[in-house]
C-alpha positions in Angstrom: -11.0 -26.1 51.0 -8.7 -27.1 53.5 -9.3 -27.8 57.0 -8.8 -25.4 59.9 -5.9 -27.2 61.2 -4.2 -27.5 57.7 -4.8 -23.5 57.7 -2.9 -22.9 60.7 -0.3 -25.1 60.0 0.4 -23.2 56.9 -0.1 -19.9 58.6 2.8 -21.1 61.1 5.1 -22.1 58.1 4.5 -18.7 56.3 5.4 -16.8 59.5 8.4 -19.0 59.9 9.4 -18.6 56.5 9.2 -15.0 56.2 11.2 -14.3 59.0 14.1 -16.7 58.0 13.8 -14.6 54.7 14.0 -11.5 56.7 17.2 -12.6 58.0 18.8 -14.4 54.9 20.7 -11.6 53.7 22.5 -11.7 57.0 23.8 -15.5 56.6 26.2 -14.7 53.7 28.1 -17.7 53.2 26.1 -20.0 54.9 24.2 -23.1 53.4 20.6 -22.0 54.0 19.1 -24.8 52.3 21.3 -27.1 54.2 20.9 -25.3 57.3 17.2 -24.1 57.6 15.1 -25.4 54.4 15.9 -28.8 54.3 15.5 -29.5 57.9 12.2 -27.6 58.3 10.8 -29.6 55.2 11.9 -32.8 56.9 10.3 -31.5 60.1 6.9 -30.9 58.7 6.9 -34.0 56.5 8.0 -36.1 59.8 4.8 -34.5 61.5 2.0 -35.1 58.2 3.6 -38.6 58.4 3.3 -39.3 62.6 -0.3 -37.6 62.1 -1.3 -39.9 59.5 -0.3 -42.9 61.5 -2.4 -42.3 64.4 -5.0 -41.7 62.4 -7.8 -43.9 60.8 -8.4 -42.0 57.1 -11.5 -43.2 55.4 -12.1 -42.6 51.5 -13.9 -39.4 52.6 -11.4 -38.2 55.0 -8.8 -39.0 52.2 -10.3 -36.0 50.6 -9.7 -33.7 53.3 -6.1 -35.3 53.7 -5.4 -34.7 49.8 -6.7 -30.8 49.7 -4.6 -30.7 52.9 -1.3 -31.9 51.4 -2.0 -29.7 48.4 -1.8 -26.9 50.7 1.2 -28.0 52.8 2.8 -28.7 49.4 2.4 -25.0 48.3 3.6 -23.9 51.5 6.8 -25.6 51.2 7.3 -24.8 47.8 9.9 -22.1 48.7 12.6 -25.1 49.6 15.2 -25.4 47.5 15.9 -28.9 48.3 14.6 -30.9 45.6 14.6 -34.2 48.2 12.1 -32.5 50.4 9.9 -31.8 47.3 10.2 -35.1 46.1 9.1 -36.5 49.4 6.2 -34.5 49.7 5.2 -35.5 46.1 5.8 -39.7 47.2 3.3 -38.7 50.4 0.7 -37.3 47.8 1.5 -40.7 45.9 0.8 -42.7 48.8 -2.8 -41.2 49.3 -4.2 -43.5 46.5 -4.1 -46.2 49.4 -7.1 -44.6 51.3 -9.4 -44.5 48.4 -8.4 -47.9 46.6 -10.6 -51.0 47.6 -9.3 -53.7 49.6 -9.5 -56.1 47.2 -7.2 -53.9 45.1 -4.5 -52.6 47.6 -2.2 -55.4 47.1 -1.7 -54.9 43.5 -2.0 -51.3 43.8 1.6 -51.6 46.4 2.9 -54.0 44.0 2.5 -52.5 40.6 2.4 -48.7 41.5 3.9 -48.1 44.7 7.0 -50.2 44.9 9.4 -47.1 44.4 8.1 -45.4 47.7 9.4 -46.0 51.4 7.9 -49.4 52.4 8.0 -48.2 56.3 6.0 -45.0 55.5 3.8 -47.2 52.7 3.1 -49.7 55.8 2.0 -46.8 58.1 -0.5 -45.5 55.4 -1.8 -48.9 54.9 -2.3 -49.4 58.8 -4.1 -46.3 58.7 -7.0 -47.3 56.5 -10.4 -46.5 57.7 
C-alpha cells in the first residue's frame, strides 16, 4: 500500500489530468504532449528526485519508496511521451541502490546501472541510509 503522501500526490495528479482531459478537445491543433503532458511528467520526476535527495533512505524505507514509485508510474501512465516513461523506469531501476549492501554498490553501479544519469544516480547514492 502506498504512503499517505503518495496517495495525496496521486489524487492531485488525477485531478489535474482530468481537468486537462476535459479541455483537450478545445485545444485542437495544439501539441498537447509537448505543451502539457511532457512538462507535467518532467515536473513530477523532478519533485521525486528532489524529495529523494533530501532523505536518508534505508532498505526498509526503500520498500515504501518502491510502492510509491509504482503508484506514480500508474498515475503518469497517460503521458504519451516515451522519454518521460523511460525516466520513470530509470528511477525505479535506481531504487536497487538502497537495498544493495555497501560492499556491492560499486559493482552494481559499474555493471548494472552505468546507463543511468550519473547526477541522479549520485543523488540516490548519497541518500543511502
